[in-house]
N, C-alpha and C positions, 0 to 999 in steps of 0.2 A: 683906822680901820679899815679907808679905802688903800690908805700907803701900805699896809699887810697886806692887801689884797695882792694891789699892785706888784711887790716885792715878792712873793708866793710867784707869781704868775713868770716874772722875766726869770723866775729859778727855773721854774716847768721846762719851758721851752729852752733854756740853756741846756738843762738835764738830756731835752730829748734831739740836740742841736751838738751834742758836741761827739756820742759816737761817730756820728757822721760825718764829721770835718777833720778829725784827729784819726793817724796809721795806728791799725794793730799789727805792735809788735810780740800779742804773747804767741808763742809757737812755731815763733820764729826765730832756728839756732843759730848764735855766731858760726862765722865759717864758710858763708856765701849761698846758702839756700835763696831764693826765688821763690815765695806761693804764686806770684803772679805768672808765672812761668811755666808750665808743664814742659816735661821731657820722657823722653823714650827710655832713660837711662832708669827708672826707676818703677818700683810696684804699683801698681794702681794713676790712676789721677789726681791723689790728694796728696800726694806726697810727693813734694819736688826733688831733684837729687840737689846736689851740691854737688858744687865748679871746679873748684877747687880749693881744697882746704885740708887742714892736718890737725891730729890730736897731740898737743904737748909731750902726755904723758905718755902715750904711743912712743912717740920717738924719741924718747930721752931714757923711758925707762920699760926695752923689749924684756928683760926677761921676766917681769909680772905677772903673776900669777893668776887667775881668775878665782874668787871669791866665793863660799854658796851663799853671798848675800848679793852680789853681782855690785861690790864695791868697783869692782878694776872697769867693767864696762861701764859706771855711771864716770867714773874718774875722765877716762876715755871722752865720754860724749862732751863733761862740763868744760874740757881742753881744747876743745875743736878753735880754730881760728883760722882763718883766709892763708893758706900758701904761699912762702913766699919765696921764691927763686925766679934767681933772674935769665936773662936771655942765654948767657953759654952754658946754666946750668939745665934749661932746660933742653937744651942740645944737645947736650950729651948724654941724659938719658933717653933722647929721642933716637940718640946713633945704639949706645948701647941694646935698646928695644929692638932695634932694627935687626939688630945680631943676634937675636933671640928666635926661635922656631916654637914662634906658640901663637896658636891659634887665638883669636880673639871670641869673647863672646857677643852679641848685639846684643840680647835682651836678656842682662845675667834675673836668676828670681827672689833679689834680696833688694832691698834700698841703698841707693851708693848716697848715703849720709854717715860723718863721723861716728861712730857708737853702734852702726847697724852690726845685727847679725847676720855673720855666713852661714847660710845652709851647712850641712857636712857632705853633701852628693857637688855640692861646687868644688870642682877640683884645682887648686891651687900649685905655685910655684915657687920652690926659693926665689925669694931676691937676689938678686946677684950685690955681689959685694960691692961690686962699681956703681951701681945706684945708690946701696946705702953709704957709702962714702961720698959723691956729688951732695946727696942731701942732709950729709954729718948725722944723722939714725938709723933707725930702724934693722938694725943688725940682727938678722938671723930672722927677721918676720917672713911673709908671704906673697905675692901679690898677684892678681888676674887682671888681663887687658878684657875690656867691658865696652863696647863701642869704639867712642874715642880718649879713652881714659886708663890710665893705671889705676888702678885699687891695692893699697897695701893693708893687709892683714895682717894682725896682729896675731904671735904663733902660739897664743894658748889660750884665747878665750874666744879666736873666729872673730873677732868686733874689727870694721874699717878703720884704720889708723889715717890712713892718709888715703886722697884723691887726688892724680895728678893728669892733670891733661897732656894726652900725645902728638896732639895735630899744633 
């Protein structure tokens, strides 16, 4: 009986201490969001902005249409991953954007997260074919310059499919 009580006490203490000693991954999307840091490029203080990320669905299937069930939006969000660009590609993108006459939005009114919806009042520009070529995807998509990032938006669903640092 005493042994059972000791075992129950150890389990109770372990149950209380376990959440305090483990990292909570719940709600952290793959692809670079860091909930421990705040950012001025997201709406509110509770939703972190992704630093550099892309959606493989958005990159490789630009002609996909949004359906009434939100399947494309889910597929874009679930295929988020860290952006894979080398220094040469980053410099090419920076050079191409330098030749464009596009104003930067300092505080966009949408979450800068893969799969986030971009409101209709946000004016988007067609992604230059040179950038689509450098990134090997996103043909026909659109973009906005927000802060120090280029945000690529799916042409049909108006969902964020890539976040590319431009600094």
